[in-house]
Backbone bond lengths (Angstrom), bond angles and torsions (degrees), N, CA, C in turn:
res aa  C-N    CA-C-N  psi(-1)  N-CA   C-N-CA  omega(-1)  CA-C   N-CA-C  phi
1 X - - - 1.438 - - 1.528 107.87 -
2 X 1.307 117.53 125.22 1.457 122.54 -177.91 1.525 110.45 -100.24
3 X 1.312 116.13 158.26 1.458 120.89 175.80 1.518 108.91 -70.44
4 X 1.306 116.82 131.84 1.460 122.28 177.43 1.517 107.77 -125.19
5 X 1.326 117.49 127.49 1.460 119.59 179.59 1.520 110.25 -73.25
6 X 1.300 115.60 163.64 1.462 120.43 -179.44 1.526 109.73 -57.48
7 X 1.323 118.08 147.16 1.467 119.95 -174.67 1.527 114.37 -74.02
8 X 1.340 118.55 -1.02 1.461 120.94 -178.82 1.526 109.67 -100.11
9 X 1.309 116.48 116.72 1.467 121.37 175.57 1.526 108.04 -147.14
10 X 1.332 115.03 164.41 1.459 120.42 -176.66 1.521 110.50 -113.62
11 X 1.333 115.69 150.15 1.463 121.70 179.78 1.524 110.34 -82.22
12 X 1.306 118.12 123.29 1.472 125.82 170.21 1.532 115.62 35.04
13 X 1.301 118.29 63.38 1.472 123.79 175.38 1.525 113.90 55.74
14 X 1.317 117.08 26.54 1.463 120.49 176.52 1.519 108.35 -110.39
15 X 1.289 115.82 174.43 1.460 120.40 178.25 1.517 112.62 -87.41
16 X 1.327 117.47 9.08 1.462 121.57 -178.18 1.526 109.43 -87.51
17 X 1.321 115.27 127.75 1.463 120.55 -179.29 1.526 109.49 -76.55
18 X 1.326 115.92 127.65 1.469 121.91 176.23 1.524 108.19 -84.91
19 X 1.307 116.42 134.74 1.467 120.81 179.48 1.522 108.98 -113.82
20 X 1.306 115.87 88.94 1.461 121.21 -179.60 1.531 108.51 -88.82
21 X 1.310 115.76 101.90 1.460 121.48 -176.13 1.528 112.09 -63.01
22 X 1.317 117.70 -38.81 1.467 120.70 -177.56 1.523 111.41 -60.73
23 X 1.336 117.45 -41.49 1.463 120.81 179.59 1.527 111.19 -67.84
24 X 1.315 116.90 -39.19 1.470 119.99 178.29 1.518 110.62 -64.52
25 X 1.321 117.07 -44.24 1.464 121.08 179.77 1.524 110.18 -64.18
26 X 1.334 117.91 -43.05 1.466 121.24 178.95 1.527 110.78 -62.82
27 X 1.322 117.48 -40.00 1.458 121.69 178.66 1.531 110.59 -62.96
28 X 1.316 117.04 -44.75 1.464 121.23 -179.72 1.528 110.58 -69.73
29 X 1.331 117.87 -39.60 1.472 120.98 175.53 1.525 110.98 -56.23
30 X 1.335 116.60 -47.24 1.466 120.94 179.38 1.520 111.55 -63.47
31 X 1.321 116.83 -39.94 1.460 120.08 -179.26 1.532 110.91 -67.18
32 X 1.322 117.05 -39.32 1.468 120.38 177.75 1.526 110.17 -63.68
33 X 1.324 117.47 -40.91 1.464 119.80 176.48 1.527 111.08 -62.78
34 X 1.324 117.12 -37.78 1.463 120.58 176.51 1.527 110.60 -61.49
35 X 1.319 117.37 -43.44 1.468 121.16 178.26 1.526 110.18 -62.94
36 X 1.327 116.90 -49.89 1.466 121.54 -175.27 1.527 111.86 -62.15
37 X 1.318 118.22 -37.83 1.460 120.14 -176.37 1.531 113.57 -96.76
38 X 1.341 117.36 12.56 1.469 122.15 173.28 1.520 108.40 -108.35
39 X 1.330 118.46 121.74 1.467 119.32 176.54 1.526 110.54 -63.66
40 X 1.317 115.99 137.47 1.458 120.05 177.79 1.525 108.60 -59.64
41 X 1.327 116.04 131.61 1.455 121.27 -179.90 1.514 113.75 95.39
42 X 1.336 118.30 -4.64 1.467 120.23 -178.06 1.529 112.80 -87.15
43 X 1.325 117.84 -15.19 1.461 122.38 178.70 1.519 107.40 -90.79
44 X 1.320 117.12 111.82 1.457 121.87 -169.87 1.536 113.24 -62.44
45 X 1.329 117.88 -29.49 1.463 120.64 -178.09 1.527 112.96 -78.01
46 X 1.337 117.45 -18.95 1.465 120.85 -179.23 1.526 109.10 -151.85
47 X 1.320 116.07 106.44 1.470 120.94 -178.79 1.523 113.26 -65.07
48 X 1.333 118.03 -20.17 1.460 121.09 -178.60 1.526 113.23 -87.05
49 X 1.332 117.97 -8.37 1.462 120.87 -179.11 1.526 109.97 -75.71
50 X 1.328 116.89 135.90 1.458 121.66 175.41 1.512 112.88 117.70
51 X 1.331 114.59 -173.20 1.462 123.31 -174.05 1.524 109.08 -110.02
52 X 1.301 117.05 122.06 1.463 123.80 -176.98 1.527 112.70 -62.04
53 X 1.313 117.10 -26.70 1.466 120.89 -174.68 1.526 112.96 -54.31
54 X 1.328 117.79 -38.23 1.460 121.11 -176.07 1.520 111.96 -64.39
55 X 1.312 117.83 -21.39 1.460 120.67 177.19 1.529 111.41 -76.16
56 X 1.343 117.12 -9.19 1.471 122.78 178.80 1.526 110.44 -122.72
57 X 1.316 116.80 20.59 1.467 122.71 -168.10 1.524 114.51 -52.22
58 X 1.308 118.82 -43.83 1.464 119.50 -175.29 1.526 112.75 -104.66
59 X 1.313 117.11 21.36 1.458 121.04 174.09 1.521 108.69 -78.20
60 X 1.319 116.10 153.73 1.459 118.89 173.57 1.517 108.57 -70.98
61 X 1.298 115.98 143.65 1.457 121.17 -175.22 1.515 110.01 -109.76
62 X 1.303 116.43 134.76 1.454 122.30 175.97 1.524 106.81 -104.16
63 X 1.335 116.48 99.02 1.459 121.69 -175.61 1.521 112.62 -52.88
64 X 1.336 116.59 -46.30 1.463 119.80 -174.23 1.516 111.84 -60.42
65 X 1.330 117.42 -45.02 1.462 120.24 179.57 1.517 110.84 -66.37
66 X 1.323 116.80 -43.95 1.458 120.69 -174.93 1.517 111.89 -70.28
67 X 1.319 117.78 -36.21 1.463 122.25 -175.65 1.525 113.07 -101.99
68 X 1.303 117.94 23.91 1.467 122.15 176.78 1.525 112.34 55.81
69 X 1.337 116.95 44.61 1.456 121.06 175.93 1.512 114.96 88.31
70 X 1.329 118.31 -1.12 1.466 121.74 -179.87 1.528 109.70 -95.75
71 X 1.313 116.84 155.98 1.471 123.55 174.78 1.521 112.90 52.97
72 X 1.305 118.79 42.68 1.459 121.40 -176.99 1.508 113.05 -76.19
73 X 1.328 117.90 80.55 1.457 120.61 -178.33 1.520 113.19 -110.14
74 X 1.321 118.81 -23.29 1.458 121.52 179.44 1.524 109.10 -113.75
75 X 1.321 116.10 157.30 1.462 118.76 178.22 1.517 109.87 -141.20
76 X 1.349 115.58 -175.19 1.461 123.31 -179.63 1.524 112.43 58.05
77 X 1.314 117.97 36.23 1.454 121.08 -178.83 1.512 112.72 -99.29
78 X 1.318 115.01 173.24 1.451 121.51 -179.18 1.518 112.49 -98.46
79 X 1.347 117.82 -13.39 1.454 120.23 -176.37 1.517 111.52 -75.29
80 X 1.317 114.99 144.88 1.455 121.19 176.25 1.523 108.42 -151.51
81 X 1.303 115.27 -170.69 1.461 121.45 -177.10 1.528 112.19 -60.79
82 X 1.322 117.65 -33.95 1.465 121.36 -179.49 1.528 110.44 -66.17
83 X 1.328 116.91 -44.32 1.464 120.77 179.92 1.525 110.73 -64.61
84 X 1.322 117.50 -42.54 1.461 121.23 177.57 1.525 109.88 -59.35
85 X 1.324 116.65 -44.46 1.466 121.31 180.00 1.529 110.69 -62.58
86 X 1.333 117.40 -43.09 1.470 121.19 178.34 1.526 111.03 -61.13
87 X 1.322 116.90 -42.24 1.465 121.20 -179.58 1.525 111.11 -64.25
88 X 1.324 116.99 -46.81 1.462 120.91 179.44 1.522 111.08 -63.18
89 X 1.333 116.23 -44.97 1.462 120.30 -178.18 1.523 112.13 -65.22
90 X 1.330 117.73 -32.39 1.467 119.50 -179.93 1.531 110.79 -64.10
91 X 1.330 117.11 -40.05 1.469 120.17 177.73 1.524 110.16 -71.39
92 X 1.331 116.92 -45.93 1.464 120.77 -179.20 1.527 111.46 -59.56
93 X 1.330 116.90 -43.48 1.464 121.11 -178.46 1.530 110.80 -65.51
94 X 1.323 117.50 -43.59 1.471 120.71 178.76 1.527 110.97 -62.58
95 X 1.331 117.16 -41.65 1.465 120.22 178.76 1.521 111.77 -67.64
96 X 1.313 116.92 -40.09 1.464 121.35 -179.62 1.531 110.92 -61.46
97 X 1.327 116.16 -42.23 1.463 120.49 -177.01 1.528 111.91 -77.37
98 X 1.329 117.69 -44.66 1.459 120.87 -169.44 1.527 115.47 -103.80
99 X 1.312 118.85 -7.68 1.462 120.69 178.93 1.525 109.97 -133.29
100 X 1.349 117.14 76.29 1.468 120.62 -175.37 1.526 114.55 -67.75
101 X 1.333 118.71 -16.51 1.466 120.55 178.49 1.523 112.32 -73.10
102 X 1.324 117.41 -20.18 1.462 121.11 -179.09 1.526 108.91 -95.18
103 X 1.315 116.16 114.09 1.471 122.59 -176.55 1.529 110.29 -112.54
104 X 1.318 116.46 165.20 1.468 123.97 176.49 1.529 111.07 50.38
105 X 1.315 115.62 49.51 1.461 121.76 -175.63 1.520 111.08 -73.89
106 X 1.325 115.79 131.33 1.455 122.70 174.80 1.527 107.56 -127.75
107 X 1.331 116.31 121.57 1.463 121.60 -177.78 1.520 109.16 -111.54
108 X 1.325 117.17 131.95 1.464 120.56 171.97 1.527 108.01 -126.50
109 X 1.330 114.98 140.25 1.459 121.72 -178.73 1.519 107.81 -128.18
110 X 1.320 116.22 130.29 1.461 120.67 178.64 1.518 110.14 -132.18
111 X 1.306 114.88 144.25 1.456 121.83 172.68 1.511 106.65 -110.13
112 X 1.305 117.02 137.73 1.453 118.64 -179.77 1.507 111.96 -155.82
113 X 1.305 114.03 176.63 1.457 120.09 175.38 1.519 108.69 -65.93
114 X 1.299 115.91 154.48 1.455 120.85 -178.15 1.523 109.22 -69.44
115 X 1.334 116.13 127.70 1.459 121.60 -178.28 1.523 110.58 -72.60
116 X 1.313 114.79 151.24 1.467 122.09 179.10 1.530 109.01 -56.55
117 X 1.301 116.36 132.04 1.458 120.98 -179.85 1.518 113.49 95.95
118 X 1.337 117.56 -16.61 1.461 121.17 179.52 1.518 112.56 -99.40
119 X 1.331 117.05 5.94 1.456 119.97 -178.11 1.524 109.81 -64.93
120 X 1.305 115.21 147.95 1.459 121.49 179.99 1.525 109.87 -89.23
121 X 1.314 116.70 153.86 1.462 121.74 176.62 1.524 111.85 -94.13
122 X 1.327 117.03 5.02 1.461 121.23 -178.64 1.524 110.36 -77.06
123 X 1.331 116.00 161.49 1.464 120.42 179.17 1.521 111.45 -67.35
124 X 1.350 116.55 -39.00 1.465 119.83 177.72 1.521 108.35 -90.86
125 X 1.299 116.69 114.49 1.458 121.12 -177.84 1.516 110.76 -80.90
126 X 1.315 116.34 146.71 1.454 120.78 176.71 1.516 109.30 -72.08
127 X 1.325 115.41 153.00 1.456 121.06 -176.72 1.527 111.60 -85.24
128 X 1.332 117.06 -38.22 1.457 119.83 -177.52 1.520 110.71 -156.43
129 X 1.327 114.73 172.60 1.458 122.14 179.34 1.521 108.80 -116.05
130 X 1.317 116.24 133.84 1.459 122.24 176.82 1.524 106.92 -100.64
131 X 1.324 116.59 129.15 1.462 121.61 177.14 1.522 108.62 -121.86
132 X 1.323 115.67 124.72 1.462 121.92 178.51 1.521 107.26 -115.20
133 X 1.328 115.87 127.38 1.466 120.93 177.99 1.523 107.61 -119.66
134 X 1.327 115.79 125.03 1.464 121.82 179.34 1.520 107.48 -116.90
135 X 1.325 115.29 122.45 1.463 121.90 179.94 1.522 107.50 -121.55
136 X 1.317 116.27 138.98 1.456 120.45 178.89 1.512 110.28 -168.10
137 X 1.324 114.45 -163.65 1.454 121.82 -179.92 1.525 108.01 -129.93
138 X 1.334 117.20 129.45 1.462 121.87 175.01 1.520 108.79 -84.76
139 X 1.317 115.93 124.65 1.462 121.60 178.38 1.523 107.43 -128.07
140 X 1.334 116.85 109.85 1.463 119.75 -176.75 1.525 112.99 -83.27
141 X 1.325 118.02 -1.11 1.455 120.92 -179.84 1.517 113.15 80.30
142 X 1.319 117.17 -1.26 1.463 121.66 -179.51 1.523 111.48 -113.20
143 X 1.318 116.19 13.14 1.454 120.39 178.09 1.515 115.17 102.21
144 X 1.318 117.77 -3.60 1.462 120.48 178.74 1.521 109.33 -95.91
145 X 1.326 115.95 118.14 1.466 121.74 178.13 1.525 107.14 -124.11
146 X 1.345 115.67 122.38 1.462 121.64 -174.44 1.523 109.14 -132.88
147 X 1.344 118.43 136.81 1.469 119.99 175.27 1.530 110.58 -62.78
148 X 1.327 115.92 147.28 1.465 121.50 -178.05 1.523 109.49 -133.56
149 X 1.344 116.03 140.12 1.460 120.94 175.36 1.521 108.97 -147.55
150 X 1.320 116.03 134.51 1.465 122.36 177.61 1.516 107.97 -135.80
151 X 1.331 116.00 131.47 1.466 121.26 177.19 1.523 108.59 -121.59
152 X 1.330 115.24 129.42 1.459 121.61 178.85 1.519 107.37 -124.48
153 X 1.327 116.82 130.16 1.466 121.67 176.41 1.516 108.97 -127.81
154 X 1.327 115.47 140.98 1.458 120.11 175.60 1.515 109.38 -151.70
155 X 1.326 115.33 154.41 1.461 121.85 -178.82 1.519 109.10 -89.17
156 X 1.338 115.64 146.69 1.460 120.18 -175.45 1.510 112.69 -134.75
157 X 1.281 114.79 159.66 1.458 128.20 168.53 1.520 114.09 46.79
158 X 1.317 116.81 96.74 1.463 118.10 176.02 1.522 110.86 -64.71
159 X 1.300 115.77 148.23 1.460 119.37 177.88 1.520 109.37 -71.77
160 X 1.285 116.47 152.82 1.459 121.67 -178.81 1.522 108.98 -92.69
161 X 1.311 116.68 132.71 1.463 121.10 177.10 1.520 108.81 -97.49
162 X 1.308 115.87 144.38 1.469 120.21 175.06 1.519 108.64 -79.75
163 X 1.298 114.76 134.54 1.464 120.20 178.24 1.515 107.90 -114.46
164 X 1.316 116.26 124.84 1.467 120.68 177.81 1.520 108.89 -91.77
165 X 1.321 114.60 131.82 1.469 119.70 -179.95 1.506 109.36 -107.91
């Protein structure tokens, strides 16, 4: 995460506000990553800030329930439609409260097999990949409305190895 200056700046010592879209997008990208990688309830000033998923991090995942019947490769999991809804709402609520420039937010979360090229070199392999896609519209309040999309993917839950004693 890089330092991003506030999105309000002026053009060449004039009273005209400069609208640098790249800086605004970078600022929002960083903020979304902060939300996604903060467990919900870990921010002392606001228990609703963060991503609910981390509170279920080592639960077994039921792909079919979580992905609406797609990618059904694992079973006997604890995830269902309620957990998916909680995860989506945690991101949407944090964005609604703390990022007013992002409007019409739509969050989708998918669990899937690890894509080619994303495999880890560690001894314990990850079990699945989480992909979060956030789509919305940037509205700076000054008449500029631009489509916005951010995709975040990360590997989760190492597989458990049997140890013989």
